[in-house]
ZAMARGU-4260 file (C-alpha; in steps of 0.2 Angstrom, whole numbers, plus 5000, padded with zeros to 4 digits):
<rodrens>
0) 4959/5154/5045 | 4950/5140/5055 | 4958/5123/5052 | 4952/5108/5061 | 4966/5096/5068
5) 4959/5079/5073 | 4966/5062/5078 | 4951/5052/5071 | 4937/5055/5059 | 4918/5054/5062
10) 4906/5047/5049 | 4901/5064/5042 | 4919/5069/5041 | 4923/5053/5031 | 4909/5056/5019
15) 4914/5074/5017 | 4932/5068/5013 | 4925/5055/5000 | 4914/5069/4992 | 4929/5080/4991
20) 4938/5066/4982 | 4925/5064/4969 | 4925/5083/4966 | 4943/5083/4963 | 4941/5068/4951
25) 4958/5065/4941 | 4965/5081/4949 | 4973/5070/4963 | 4983/5055/4957 | 4980/5045/4973
30) 4966/5044/4986 | 4964/5032/5000 | 4949/5025/5009 | 4949/5035/5024 | 4935/5023/5032
35) 4950/5013/5039 | 4957/5029/5046 | 4973/5023/5049 | 4982/5040/5046 | 4990/5048/5062
40) 4982/5065/5060 | 4970/5074/5050 | 4969/5093/5045 | 4952/5099/5037 | 4948/5116/5032
45) 4929/5120/5029 | 4920/5135/5021 | 4903/5134/5030 | 4897/5117/5029 | 4908/5113/5013
50) 4925/5104/5016 | 4937/5113/5004 | 4954/5107/5008 | 4960/5092/5017 | 4977/5084/5023
55) 4983/5070/5033 | 4999/5061/5036 | 5004/5043/5041 | 5020/5038/5049 | 5026/5024/5038
60) 5044/5022/5046 | 5052/5029/5062 | 5058/5045/5052 | 5047/5045/5038 | 5029/5051/5034
65) 5018/5051/5019 | 5006/5066/5016 | 4989/5064/5007 | 4981/5080/5003 | 4967/5086/4992
70) 4959/5104/4989 | 4944/5109/4978 | 4951/5113/4961 | 4942/5129/4960 | 4950/5134/4977
75) 4968/5129/4971 | 4983/5142/4970 | 4975/5151/4986 | 4988/5144/4998 | 4976/5131/5006
80) 4988/5117/5005 | 5002/5127/5011 | 4993/5132/5028 | 4988/5115/5030 | 5006/5109/5027
85) 5012/5121/5040 | 5000/5113/5053 | 5006/5096/5049 | 5024/5101/5048 | 5022/5106/5067
90) 5016/5091/5072 | 5029/5081/5062 | 5042/5091/5070 | 5036/5086/5087 | 5037/5068/5082
95) 5054/5070/5076 | 5050/5066/5058 | 5061/5074/5045 | 5058/5064/5029 | 5041/5069/5021
100) 5034/5065/5005 | 5018/5066/4995 | 5010/5061/4978 | 5010/5077/4968 | 4999/5081/4953
105) 5009/5083/4937 | 5007/5102/4936 | 5014/5105/4954 | 5029/5095/4953 | 5040/5109/4949
110) 5034/5119/4964 | 5046/5126/4977 | 5038/5114/4990 | 5045/5099/4980 | 5063/5092/4983
115) 5062/5080/4969 | 5056/5062/4966 | 5057/5051/4982 | 5050/5035/4976 | 5037/5026/4965
120) 5023/5015/4972 | 5017/5002/4960 | 5001/4993/4958 | 5003/4976/4950 | 4992/4963/4945
125) 4994/4944/4942 | 4980/4935/4933 | 4977/4916/4930 | 4983/4915/4912 | 5000/4923/4917
130) 5002/4912/4932 | 4999/4896/4922 | 5016/4889/4924 | 5014/4889/4944 | 4995/4883/4946
135) 4997/4868/4933 | 4997/4851/4940 | 5016/4850/4936 | 5020/4861/4950 | 5012/4852/4964
140) 5030/4845/4969 | 5037/4855/4983 | 5055/4852/4992 | 5054/4841/5006 | 5060/4852/5019
145) 5047/4865/5015 | 5029/4866/5020 | 5015/4878/5016 | 5003/4881/5029 | 4987/4892/5027
150) 4973/4899/5037 | 4956/4895/5030 | 4943/4909/5027 | 4927/4907/5035 | 4918/4917/5022
155) 4926/4910/5005 | 4937/4897/4998 | 4952/4909/4997 | 4963/4907/5013 | 4966/4923/5024
160) 4986/4920/5026 | 5001/4908/5021 | 5015/4902/5031 | 5030/4895/5024 | 5038/4882/5036
165) 5056/4874/5035 | 5057/4857/5043 | 5075/4851/5044 | 5080/4833/5052 | 5082/4835/5071
170) 5078/4854/5070 | 5062/4862/5076 | 5051/4868/5062 | 5053/4887/5059 | 5042/4900/5051
175) 5053/4906/5035 | 5039/4917/5028 | 5022/4924/5029 | 5009/4935/5020 | 4991/4940/5020
180) 4977/4939/5008 | 4961/4951/5008 | 4947/4946/4995 | 4938/4959/4986 | 4923/4957/4974
185) 4934/4957/4958 | 4951/4953/4965 | 4961/4948/4980 | 4974/4960/4989 | 4992/4950/4993
190) 5000/4960/5006 | 5012/4958/5021 | 5024/4947/5011 | 5039/4944/5022 | 5054/4932/5023
195) 5063/4931/5040 | 5079/4940/5040 | 5090/4924/5042 | 5083/4916/5026 | 5084/4931/5015
200) 5095/4930/4999 | 5093/4911/4999 | 5079/4910/4985 | 5065/4907/4999 | 5055/4921/4992
205) 5054/4915/4974 | 5049/4898/4982 | 5036/4905/4993 | 5028/4916/4980 | 5027/4900/4968
210) 5018/4890/4982 | 5006/4905/4986 | 5002/4907/4967 | 4999/4888/4964 | 4989/4886/4979
215) 4978/4902/4976 | 4975/4899/4958 | 4968/4881/4962 | 4955/4890/4973 | 4949/4905/4961
220) 4952/4914/4945 | 4952/4931/4953 | 4967/4941/4949 | 4981/4945/4963 | 4984/4962/4966
225) 4999/4971/4977 | 5007/4986/4980 | 5026/4988/4980 | 5038/5003/4982 | 5053/5005/4970
230) 5063/5007/4986 | 5061/4988/4987 | 5071/4983/4973 | 5072/4965/4978 | 5053/4963/4979
235) 5050/4972/4962 | 5062/4959/4954 | 5054/4945/4963 | 5036/4950/4958 | 5042/4952/4940
240) 5049/4935/4939 | 5033/4929/4946 | 5022/4937/4932 | 5015/4952/4939 | 5013/4967/4928
245) 5012/4986/4933 | 4994/4992/4930 | 4996/5008/4939 | 5010/5019/4947 | 5011/5034/4959
250) 5026/5046/4960 | 5030/5053/4978 | 5040/5069/4979 | 5050/5074/4995 | 5042/5090/5002
255) 5052/5104/5011
</rodrens>
């Protein structure tokens, strides 16, 4: 069995993976745009010129890795995923990564490969109506010691980044929090939300989100979209308080 192991993808291979994803349709619960090619390693199995099975892994933490895989539905249950997974496990063992998980189709969640549910990834959305409390003129007041700075976008009215600055008397201004925005045609991605460690659990996260929501919806009516893992219970509660609603979720299972 000839499996290609690659550290990067060319345009043809990216196109092959996109076509495989279309052929799989709803068979796979999760598919990522591989034009970004941020995965650590790729494994491809071709029959002739046709890509039949694909697997990649992304190291998301020091000892964790996320597996993404697809196999043509008519070629399922022939051991192709297992063979690609063996190749990936060899590489992961070299890297010292032991915690491996993957989004598994429902009918395979009782497979001997699955160790049980690892976590859930939530896709959440906030539209302008749900955010009305924060983008109204009544919310224009901000605490005097906090300041919101943003990086203007050269291509739209929507900023590309926000920074929450704390200013105290006789103390140098410090960055308390930061986040990034990425505008799409029908929505804007909110990502990289972070409150610096010394300022956590003090209400800065909620204040920061309120500032962002107020400022953002004064620029546009496009909904805000974000992804959050069930492992981050604080963030899940924070986004819920801010009005974000779950529109999609993907379950990840640990792999043996």
